[in-house]
C-alpha positions in Angstrom: 0.0 0.1 0.0 1.6 3.3 -1.0 1.7 6.2 1.4 -1.1 8.5 1.6 1.2 11.5 1.1 1.5 11.9 -2.7 5.0 13.7 -2.5 8.1 11.6 -1.6 10.1 13.1 1.2 13.5 14.3 0.7 15.2 11.2 2.2 13.7 9.1 -0.6 14.7 11.6 -3.4 18.2 11.9 -1.9 18.6 7.9 -2.1 17.3 8.1 -5.6 19.9 10.7 -6.5 22.6 8.4 -5.1 21.5 5.6 -7.2 21.1 7.6 -10.3 24.5 9.1 -9.9 26.1 5.8 -9.6 24.3 4.5 -12.6 25.3 7.4 -14.7 28.9 7.6 -13.5 30.2 5.3 -16.2 28.7 7.5 -19.0 30.9 10.4 -17.7 33.7 8.3 -19.3 32.0 7.4 -22.5 30.2 10.6 -23.2 31.2 14.1 -23.9 32.1 16.1 -20.7 29.1 18.4 -20.9 26.8 15.4 -20.5 28.4 14.7 -17.1 28.6 18.3 -16.2 24.8 18.8 -16.9 23.9 15.8 -14.9 25.9 16.9 -11.9 24.6 20.5 -12.0 21.0 19.2 -12.0 21.3 16.7 -9.1 23.2 19.5 -7.3 20.3 21.8 -7.7 17.9 19.1 -6.3 20.3 18.4 -3.3 20.5 22.2 -2.5 16.7 22.4 -2.6 16.7 19.4 0.1 19.3 20.8 2.3 19.3 24.6 1.7 15.8 25.2 0.5 16.8 26.6 -2.9 13.5 26.9 -5.1 12.8 24.3 -7.9 11.7 25.2 -11.3 7.9 25.1 -10.5 8.4 27.8 -7.9 9.2 30.6 -10.4 8.5 31.5 -13.9 12.1 32.5 -14.6 13.5 29.3 -13.1 11.2 27.2 -15.2 12.5 29.1 -18.3 16.0 28.4 -17.2 15.2 24.8 -16.7 13.5 24.3 -20.1 16.0 26.4 -21.9 19.0 24.5 -20.6 17.3 21.2 -21.5 16.8 22.5 -25.1 20.3 23.5 -25.2 21.4 20.0 -24.2 19.2 18.4 -26.9 20.8 20.8 -29.6 24.3 19.7 -28.3 23.4 16.1 -28.6 22.1 16.5 -32.2 25.2 18.6 -33.0 27.7 16.1 -31.6 26.0 12.9 -32.8 23.9 14.0 -35.8 20.3 13.2 -36.7 20.7 9.4 -36.4 20.0 8.1 -32.9 22.5 5.3 -32.1 24.0 3.8 -29.0 26.0 7.0 -28.0 23.3 9.4 -28.9 20.6 7.4 -27.2 22.6 7.0 -23.9 23.5 10.6 -23.8 19.8 11.7 -24.3 18.6 9.4 -21.7 21.3 10.6 -19.2 20.3 14.2 -19.8 16.7 13.5 -19.7 17.0 11.8 -16.4 19.0 14.6 -14.9 16.4 17.2 -15.7 13.5 14.9 -14.7 15.1 14.6 -11.1 14.9 18.4 -10.6 11.1 18.5 -11.2 10.0 15.5 -9.0 6.9 16.7 -7.1 4.7 13.6 -6.9 4.9 9.8 -6.6 4.3 9.6 -10.3 7.5 11.7 -11.1 9.3 9.5 -8.5 8.3 6.2 -10.1 9.2 7.5 -13.6 12.6 8.4 -12.4 13.2 5.1 -10.9 12.1 3.2 -14.0 14.4 5.5 -16.1 17.1 4.5 -13.9 16.6 0.8 -14.6 17.0 1.7 -18.3 20.1 3.7 -17.6 21.6 0.4 -16.0 21.0 -1.3 -19.3 22.8 1.2 -21.5 25.9 0.8 -19.5 26.2 -2.7 -20.8 26.5 -1.3 -24.3 30.0 0.0 -23.5 31.3 -2.7 -21.0 30.2 -6.1 -19.9 33.0 -6.6 -17.3 32.6 -8.1 -13.8 33.2 -4.8 -12.2 30.4 -3.1 -14.4 27.9 -6.0 -13.4 28.8 -5.6 -9.6 28.4 -1.7 -10.0 25.2 -2.0 -11.8 23.8 -4.6 -9.4 24.3 -2.2 -6.7 22.2 0.4 -8.6 19.5 -2.1 -9.1 19.4 -2.8 -5.3 19.3 0.9 -4.6 16.5 1.6 -7.1 14.6 -1.2 -5.7 15.0 0.2 -2.2 13.8 3.5 -3.4 10.5 1.8 -4.6 10.1 0.0 -1.2 10.6 3.3 0.6 7.5 4.9 -1.0 5.4 1.8 -0.8 6.1 0.6 2.8 3.3 0.8 5.5 5.6 2.6 8.0 7.2 5.7 7.2 9.9 5.0 9.8 11.2 1.9 7.9 14.9 2.3 8.4 17.4 2.2 5.4 18.9 -1.0 6.5 15.6 -2.8 6.5 14.9 -1.4 3.0 18.2 -2.6 1.7 17.9 -6.0 3.2 14.4 -6.4 1.5 15.8 -5.0 -1.7 18.6 -7.6 -1.7 16.2 -10.3 -0.8 14.0 -9.4 -3.8 16.9 -9.2 -6.2 18.2 -12.6 -5.0 14.8 -14.2 -5.5 15.0 -13.3 -9.2 18.6 -14.9 -9.7 17.2 -18.5 -10.2 15.0 -17.3 -13.2 17.8 -15.2 -14.5 20.2 -18.2 -14.5 17.7 -20.4 -16.2 16.8 -17.9 -19.0 20.6 -17.1 -19.3 21.6 -20.8 -19.9 18.7 -22.3 -21.9 17.2 -19.4 -23.8 18.2 -20.0 -27.4 21.0 -17.9 -28.5 21.3 -16.0 -31.7 24.4 -14.8 -33.6 25.4 -11.4 -32.7 26.4 -9.5 -29.5 24.4 -9.9 -26.3 24.7 -6.4 -25.1 25.2 -3.9 -27.9 23.8 -3.0 -31.3 25.5 -4.8 -34.2 26.4 -1.4 -36.0 28.0 -0.2 -32.9 29.9 -3.4 -32.4 31.2 -3.2 -36.0 31.9 0.5 -36.0 33.7 0.5 -32.7 35.9 -2.5 -33.6 36.7 -1.1 -37.0 37.8 2.1 -35.5 40.1 0.4 -33.2 41.6 -2.0 -35.6 42.3 0.7 -38.2 44.2 2.8 -35.7 46.1 -0.1 -34.5 48.4 -1.1 -37.4 47.7 1.0 -40.6 51.2 2.4 -40.3 50.9 5.8 -41.9 48.7 8.8 -42.9 48.1 9.5 -39.0 48.4 13.2 -38.4 50.2 12.7 -35.0 52.6 10.4 -36.6 52.0 7.7 -34.0 50.5 4.1 -34.3 49.2 1.4 -32.0 50.2 -2.2 -32.4 47.5 -4.4 -33.8 46.4 -6.0 -37.1 45.4 -4.5 -40.5 45.1 -5.5 -44.1 48.2 -3.5 -45.0 51.3 -2.1 -43.6 52.8 1.3 -44.4 56.6 1.5 -43.9 58.3 4.6 -42.4 55.4 7.0 -41.4 55.2 6.2 -37.8 57.4 7.7 -35.4 56.2 6.2 -32.2 54.5 2.8 -31.8 52.0 2.7 -28.8 51.8 -0.7 -27.1 48.1 -1.7 -26.8 47.1 -4.2 -24.0 43.8 -5.1 -25.7 43.4 -8.7 -26.0 43.5 -10.3 -29.5 42.5 -13.7 -28.7 43.1 -16.5 -26.0 44.4 -20.1 -26.7 43.8 -23.0 -24.5 45.9 -26.1 -25.5 44.8 -29.6 -24.9 46.7 -31.6 -22.4 48.5 -28.2 -21.6 51.1 -29.1 -24.3 52.3 -25.7 -25.6 54.8 -25.1 -28.4 58.1 -23.4 -27.3 57.9 -19.6 -27.3 60.0 -19.2 -30.3 57.5 -21.1 -32.4 54.4 -19.2 -31.3 53.7 -17.5 -34.7 50.0 -16.9 -35.2 49.2 -16.6 -38.7 47.1 -13.8 -40.3 46.8 -11.9 -43.6 49.5 -12.5 -46.2 50.7 -9.5 -48.0 52.1 -9.7 -51.8 51.8 -6.4 -53.4 53.9 -3.3 -52.7 54.2 0.2 -54.3 57.6 0.8 -52.4 55.8 1.9 -49.1 52.5 0.1 -48.6 52.1 -3.7 -48.7 48.7 -5.3 -49.2 47.2 -8.6 -50.1 46.4 -10.0 -53.6 42.9 -9.1 -54.6 40.4 -12.0 -54.7 40.3 -11.9 -58.5 44.1 -12.5 -58.9 44.6 -15.1 -56.2 44.5 -18.7 -56.9 41.7 -20.7 -55.5 43.7 -24.0 -55.4 44.0 -25.5 -51.9 47.4 -25.3 -50.3 49.6 -28.4 -50.3 50.7 -28.9 -46.8 53.2 -31.5 -45.6 53.7 -31.9 -41.7 56.2 -33.5 -39.5 56.7 -33.9 -35.8 54.1 -33.2 -32.9 50.7 -32.0 -33.7 49.2 -29.3 -31.3 45.5 -29.3 -30.6 44.0 -26.1 -29.2 40.8 -24.0 -28.9 41.0 -20.4 -29.9 38.7 -17.7 -28.5 38.8 -14.8 -30.8 37.8 -11.2 -30.0 35.5 -9.5 -32.5 37.6 -7.3 -35.0 35.0 -6.8 -37.8 37.2 -8.6 -40.4 37.1 -12.2 -41.8 40.6 -13.2 -40.5 40.7 -16.3 -38.3 44.2 -16.6 -36.7 45.9 -20.0 -36.1 49.3 -21.4 -34.9 51.5 -21.4 -37.9 50.6 -23.7 -39.6 47.0 -25.2 -39.4 46.4 -28.3 -41.3 42.7 -27.8 -41.9 39.9 -25.3 -41.4 37.9 -25.2 -38.1 34.7 -27.4 -38.1 32.5 -25.0 -36.1 33.0 -21.5 -37.6 32.1 -21.5 -41.3 35.4 -20.9 -42.9 37.8 -21.7 -45.8 41.7 -21.8 -46.3 43.2 -19.8 -49.1 46.1 -21.0 -51.2 48.5 -19.0 -49.0 47.1 -20.7 -45.9 45.2 -17.9 -44.6 42.0 -18.9 -42.6 39.0 -16.8 -43.5 35.5 -16.8 -42.1 32.7 -16.6 -44.4 31.4 -13.8 -42.3 32.8 -10.9 -40.5 33.8 -11.5 -36.9 31.4 -9.2 -35.1 31.2 -11.1 -31.9 33.5 -13.4 -29.9 34.3 -16.6 -31.9 35.5 -19.9 -30.5 36.9 -22.7 -32.7 39.3 -25.8 -32.4 42.2 -26.3 -34.6 45.2 -28.6 -35.1 48.5 -27.2 -36.2 52.1 -28.2 -36.8 55.0 -26.0 -36.3 57.4 -28.2 -38.6 55.6 -28.2 -41.9 56.2 -27.7 -45.7 53.8 -25.3 -47.5 53.4 -25.7 -51.2 56.7 -27.5 -51.8 55.9 -28.4 -55.5 55.3 -25.0 -56.5 52.8 -22.0 -56.0 50.5 -20.5 -58.5 51.1 -17.0 -57.2 54.8 -17.1 -57.4 54.7 -14.4 -60.0 53.3 -12.0 -57.5 56.1 -12.9 -55.0 58.6 -11.4 -57.4 57.2 -8.1 -58.3 59.0 -4.9 -57.5 57.8 -1.3 -58.1 59.6 0.3 -61.0 62.2 2.9 -60.2 62.1 2.1 -56.4 64.9 1.1 -54.1 68.1 1.5 -56.4 70.6 1.2 -53.7 68.9 -2.0 -52.2 68.7 -3.6 -55.6 72.4 -2.8 -56.2 73.3 -4.5 -52.8 71.1 -7.4 -53.7 72.8 -7.8 -57.2 76.3 -7.8 -55.5 75.3 -10.3 -52.8 73.6 -12.8 -55.0 76.4 -12.9 -57.4 78.8 -13.7 -54.5 76.4 -16.4 -53.1 76.3 -20.1 -54.1 72.6 -20.3 -53.8 69.5 -18.8 -52.1 70.2 -20.4 -48.7 73.6 -18.8 -48.4 72.1 -15.4 -49.8 69.6 -15.5 -47.1 72.2 -16.1 -44.4 74.1 -13.2 -45.7 71.2 -10.8 -45.5 70.4 -12.0 -41.8 74.2 -11.4 -40.9 73.8 -8.0 -42.3 71.0 -7.3 -40.0 72.7 -8.9 -37.0 76.2 -7.5 -37.4 75.6 -4.0 -38.4 74.1 -1.4 -36.2 70.5 -2.1 -36.7 68.2 -1.4 -33.6 64.8 -2.8 -32.8 62.9 0.4 -31.6 59.3 1.3 -31.0 60.2 5.0 -31.6 61.9 5.0 -34.9 62.5 8.2 -37.0 60.2 9.2 -39.9 61.4 8.0 -43.3 61.1 10.2 -46.4 61.8 9.5 -50.1 62.7 5.9 -50.5 61.7 4.3 -47.4 63.6 1.0 -47.8 66.8 2.5 -49.0 66.7 5.1 -46.2 66.1 2.5 -43.6 68.8 0.0 -44.8 71.6 2.5 -45.3 70.8 5.6 -42.9 68.5 5.3 -40.0 68.6 1.5 -39.3 66.0 1.9 -36.5 62.7 0.3 -36.8 60.2 -2.5 -35.6 59.1 -5.6 -37.2 57.4 -4.1 -40.3 60.7 -2.3 -41.2 62.6 -5.5 -41.1 60.1 -7.6 -42.7 59.5 -5.1 -45.6 63.2 -4.5 -46.3 64.1 -8.1 -46.1 61.4 -9.0 -48.5 62.5 -6.4 -50.9 66.1 -7.7 -50.7 64.7 -11.3 -51.5 62.7 -10.2 -54.6 65.7 -8.0 -55.9 67.6 -11.3 -55.9 64.8 -13.0 -57.7 63.9 -15.2 -54.7 60.1 -15.3 -54.2 59.1 -13.6 -50.9 56.1 -12.3 -49.2 55.1 -10.8 -45.8 53.0 -12.5 -43.3 51.3 -10.5 -40.6 49.8 -11.9 -37.3 51.0 -12.2 -33.9 54.0 -13.7 -32.1 54.4 -14.9 -28.6 51.6 -14.4 -25.9 51.6 -14.8 -22.1 50.7 -18.1 -20.3 48.7 -17.7 -17.4 50.1 -20.2 -14.6 46.7 -20.3 -12.9 44.6 -21.6 -15.8 47.3 -22.4 -18.3 45.5 -20.3 -21.0 47.8 -18.3 -23.3 46.6 -14.7 -23.9 47.8 -12.8 -27.1 47.4 -9.1 -27.0 47.5 -6.5 -29.6 50.9 -5.5 -28.6 52.1 -9.0 -29.7 51.3 -8.1 -33.4 54.2 -9.0 -35.6 55.3 -9.2 -39.2 57.7 -11.7 -40.8 58.7 -13.0 -44.1 58.2 -16.0 -46.0 60.6 -17.2 -49.0 59.8 -20.0 -51.5 62.6 -22.3 -52.0 62.6 -25.3 -54.5 61.6 -28.6 -52.8 61.1 -26.9 -49.5 58.2 -24.6 -50.3 57.5 -21.5 -48.4 60.0 -21.0 -45.5 59.4 -18.6 -42.7 62.2 -16.2 -42.2 61.9 -13.6 -39.2 64.5 -11.0 -39.7 63.5 -9.2 -36.5 64.9 -12.1 -34.5 68.4 -11.3 -36.2 68.2 -8.0 -34.6 66.3 -8.6 -31.4 66.1 -12.3 -30.5 64.7 -11.4 -27.3 61.6 -10.1 -29.0 60.9 -13.6 -30.6 62.1 -15.8 -27.8 60.8 -13.9 -24.8 57.9 -12.1 -26.2 56.9 -8.5 -26.2 55.9 -8.3 -22.5 59.5 -9.3 -21.3 61.2 -6.5 -23.3 58.8 -3.7 -22.0 59.7 -1.5 -19.1 58.7 -3.0 -15.7 56.5 0.0 -15.2 54.3 -1.1 -18.1 53.6 -4.5 -16.2 53.4 -3.2 -12.8 52.9 0.0 -10.8 56.0 2.1 -10.5 56.3 1.9 -6.9 55.8 -1.9 -6.8 58.4 -2.4 -9.7 61.2 -1.3 -7.4 60.7 -4.3 -5.1 61.1 -7.8 -6.5 58.8 -9.4 -3.7 56.0 -6.9 -4.4 56.4 -7.6 -8.1 55.8 -11.3 -7.7 52.8 -10.5 -5.4 51.4 -8.2 -8.0 51.9 -10.8 -10.7 50.1 -13.5 -8.7 47.2 -11.1 -8.1 47.1 -10.3 -11.9 47.3 -13.9 -12.9 44.3 -14.8 -10.8 42.4 -11.7 -11.8 43.1 -12.5 -15.4 42.0 -16.2 -15.1 38.7 -14.9 -13.6 38.4 -12.5 -16.5 38.9 -15.2 -19.0 36.2 -17.4 -17.6 33.9 -14.6 -17.4 34.5 -13.3 -21.0 34.3 -16.8 -22.5 31.4 -18.3 -20.4 29.3 -15.2 -19.6 29.9 -12.3 -22.1 30.8 -14.7 -24.9 28.0 -17.2 -24.2 26.7 -17.5 -27.8 25.1 -20.2 -29.9 28.4 -22.1 -30.1 29.3 -22.0 -26.6 25.7 -22.7 -25.4 25.6 -25.8 -27.6 29.1 -27.0 -26.1 27.9 -26.3 -22.6 24.7 -28.0 -22.9 26.4 -31.0 -24.7 28.3 -31.4 -21.4 25.1 -31.6 -19.5 24.1 -34.3 -21.6 22.0 -32.4 -24.1 23.4 -33.7 -27.3 22.4 -31.5 -30.4 19.9 -29.4 -28.6 17.4 -27.7 -30.9 14.9 -24.9 -30.2 12.1 -27.1 -29.5 13.8 -29.2 -26.8 15.4 -26.0 -25.2 11.9 -24.3 -25.1 10.4 -27.4 -23.5 13.1 -27.7 -20.9 13.1 -23.9 -20.2 9.2 -24.0 -19.7 9.5 -26.9 -17.2 12.3 -25.5 -15.3 10.6 -22.1 -14.9 7.3 -23.9 -14.0 9.3 -25.7 -11.3 11.0 -22.6 -10.0 7.6 -20.8 -9.7 6.2 -23.8 -7.7 9.2 -23.8 -5.4 8.9 -20.0 -4.7 5.2 -20.4 -4.0 5.9 -23.2 -1.5 8.4 -21.2 0.3 6.1 -18.4 0.3 3.4 -20.4 1.8 5.8 -21.9 4.4 7.0 -18.4 5.4 3.3 -17.3 5.9 2.6 -20.5 7.8 5.8 -20.0 9.9 6.3 -16.4 10.3 9.3 -15.0 12.2 8.9 -14.9 16.0 8.4 -11.1 16.1 5.4 -11.4 13.6 4.0 -14.4 15.3 4.1 -12.7 18.8 2.4 -9.6 17.4 -0.2 -11.7 15.7 -1.0 -13.2 19.1 -1.2 -9.6 20.6 -3.6 -8.5 17.8 -5.7 -11.8 18.3 -6.2 -11.0 22.0 -7.5 -7.5 21.0 -9.8 -8.9 18.2 -11.7 -11.0 20.9 -12.7 -7.6 22.4 -13.9 -6.4 19.1 -10.6 -4.4 18.1 -9.6 -5.8 14.7 -6.5 -4.5 13.1 -7.2 -3.3 9.3 -4.7 -4.3 6.7 -3.9 -0.6 5.8 -3.5 0.2 9.5 0.0 0.6 10.9 1.1 -0.6 14.3 1.1 2.9 15.7 -2.2 3.8 14.4 -3.8 0.7 15.7 -2.2 1.1 19.2 -3.7 4.6 19.3 -7.1 3.2 18.5 -6.7 0.4 21.1 -5.7 2.8 23.7 -8.7 4.9 23.2 -11.0 1.9 23.6 -9.1 0.4 26.5 -7.6 3.0 28.5 -7.0 0.9 31.6 -4.4 -1.1 29.3 -2.9 2.1 27.8 0.6 1.4 29.2 0.8 -2.2 28.3 -0.4 -1.5 24.8 2.2 1.3 24.3 5.0 -0.9 25.7 4.2 -4.0 23.5 3.8 -1.7 20.3 7.1 0.0 21.2 9.0 -3.3 21.6 7.5 -4.6 18.3 8.5 -1.6 16.2 11.9 -1.7 17.6 12.4 -5.3 16.9 10.7 -5.3 13.4 12.1 -2.0 12.1 15.0 -0.9 14.0 17.2 -3.4 16.1 16.6 -6.9 16.8 18.0 -8.9 19.8 17.2 -11.9 21.9 16.7 -9.8 25.1 14.1 -7.5 23.5 12.3 -10.6 21.8 12.2 -12.4 25.2 10.7 -9.1 26.8 8.1 -8.8 24.1 7.2 -12.5 24.6 6.7 -12.0 28.3 4.6 -8.8 28.1 2.3 -10.2 25.5 1.9 -13.4 27.7 1.0 -11.3 30.6 -1.3 -9.1 28.6 -4.8 -10.4 29.3 -7.3 -7.6 28.3 -10.9 -7.7 29.5 -13.7 -5.2 29.0 
């Protein structure tokens, strides 16, 4: 029963403001600064009204004009920032602004209810940006607070303390958990992101990936490690290391390849204009299947690939077949391609060999592996001509080039100088500072100049193994590029010129050559013991995040099928899942009803004793109405039975204290004794 007063008190409004502020807090990071500023100003106005008596918009015509005018200005700013198309960002900003201005004009229970319900929608919008465990915990707190707000304006007693309201709110939320779990596990999944709009996923991912490794044409002359369909040599002066996860790998039987063999194959680049390298167009690429010969140990593993809005599927170099679950195909240059863009987390199993032969009998695209741009790299061509004439064969020439990188003053650097003019000539003969793209591109040019077929392979190299769950995590900072040369009877052979300059980069991984401040806080990095403790905490947290990302956030059709198969539901279809879902929901409802009846039949001792007190008064014709609170009922009983006024007042005081304020065994015993001694007569 709602309160008779149609206006919520300032305590209820203040609690609502706290809940809405926590719910809107993440949007202050995702949205333009003026969205957060407007929200803070509006709720501050409402708080100043509660504590200092500042007038609200309804109190003055000018204040109403100021309120409405500012709201209109915010809407204009939203359209100016996001345009006329309402998407994720614009919709979240509009909801945040509307809610802030609504709080200022709350005058009735209707306004209060509307603000609470909008708060629940605000909770949902946060999951469009992040589905991390911390976000879920934070939003669950907001749900509990909003539910407590609704309890505060619907409780029979206006003196219901905040602890009691929060306890009831938590109980109500926990009662919904079984239904939530059943729906989450069994409700049929469809392809696509759980939280987010498809266009948002694609747009956000495309932006990130483009900024990560398209080396060049950036006005700030900086880049970020990652993947792209092309590399552009010499236009980046600083390479920023990104900690974003590219994919995770779980090997069967915990058998991992050595660190130096962890090459994760991605796009293969054939064409160059002297600076930019790109793949062969589909129209020029052979559709013949690759010829793969394998030796040695096979590695079975499961890849969990983060969405990147492209069709690449990464694999340990070299996969022997395409994945069975994700619709995919393998090109003649051993690239794995999905038939659809990877817009949500994908999981697939593969088998790879690190000792292999690729197209040893010949390659239909060898012509493309010999092309050089006309008039480019004259000094490099001259050097290659001298060395190949002095070499007895391709293998000796390759060793000569690698010795050149190893013995000359070449430096592996994430902050190389900008190259101008002929980028390859300037790098090889002047600057000699660069990262993997510089060495892969210049090495490939040296090979082609000696008429040895060569191409660039991009992907990732290395990765970190978490000792807690033995899952290998590959991040965007592990992005790498290397070369492949074609040799008769051996086929395509991987040559990584970066290892000739910085063997540590390949053998130990990127994370081990970063400054210690990048992997642990600066103060902790000075103490080896604290560093170990910090790493242990990180490993446990990362293992928990991995399980969360795969089994909760990434719980799509494929993982749902795998999970249900483990439960004995082989090849579940929509019809079977719908039947099981209906039965479990019905069973859950029956259990909840039985628990409800049990609680009514076995109330807590305080309620049971008070019911006995009411029953004694009812025998004298004083029946307690359902809408009547304990204080109002006590006042009416005292008027009819003045001789028992003190006993009625004492029993009611003990009951309200036990029920709404503070419970203790001593007070409960006192209440039981007084009700036992209470024997009213007319």
